[in-house]
N, C-alpha and C positions, 0 to 999 in steps of 0.2 A: 564549568563551561561544557556545552554540548559538543559531541563529536561532529565532524564534517558531515557524516551520513545523516544524522538527526537534523542538522541545520538545512541540509539539502531537501529533505522531506518537508520540513516546515516551510521553508522559503518557496518551494514550488507547489504548494498545496493546490492552489487554484488551477494551475496548468495541469497537474496530475489528475484532478477531478474531471477535467474536460477531455483529456487526451489518452488516458490509459484505456487500452482495448482488451488486454489479457487479464481482466480483473479476477475471474474465477481461478485460473491457474495460480495466480499469486496468492489468493485466499486459501486455496488448497494447500499450498506449500506452508503457509503460516499455521494453518490448522493442524497439519501433520506434525509440526514442531510443538504443538500444544499452546500456541500463542493466541488462538481464536477458539472460543468455546463453541460447542454445537449449536447453541441458541443463536449466537451472533452469526455464525455461518449460515444458518437458515434464514435469518433476516437479510443478510447480504444477498443470498441467492434469490430471494423473493422479489427483490427490486427489479424494475422493468428495463432500465437502461444502464449502460456502463457508468455514466456520471452518477446516477443514483447509487449504484453498487459501490462506487469508489467513495462517495460521501459517507456511506454507512461504514465502509472499511476504515475511514479516517477516524470515526468515533471509536473504533476498537484500537486503532493505533494510539490515539490520545490517551485512552484508558490504560493501555499496556505500557506506556512510557518509552524511554529511550531504547531499551533492548528490542522491543517489538518494531520500533521505527527503523533501527539498524537492519534488522532482518528483512523488513519491507524493502529497504534500499537495495539490498543484494538480490532479492527476488525480482525487483523491478529491473535491475541490471540484466538478469538472466532472461526475462520474458519480454522486455520492451527496450532492447538495446539502443535502437535509433532515437527513441524519445529520451531515454536516459542520457545519451550523449548530447542531444539537442539542448537539454536543460543544464548541461555542464557537469554531469556526473563523471567521477574519476574511475 
């Protein structure tokens, strides 16, 4: 069974794609931890809007599995606290 963090990310995918505004700081944090490779980072950065960037980020989250989704959860908590709380984050 997936952790609460992974379930939160999966359950709130659509809302996160539409509402995350601090996409690049979150991506930077994940890349610094080695969870996003330079090619994926460049692809995310090249997108024009935050929803497009977040969609591309979710491709990396899905490919990276639960560990990457957990780290995304905590990065989201640090960079998007009001959204995080609004969606029921702990």
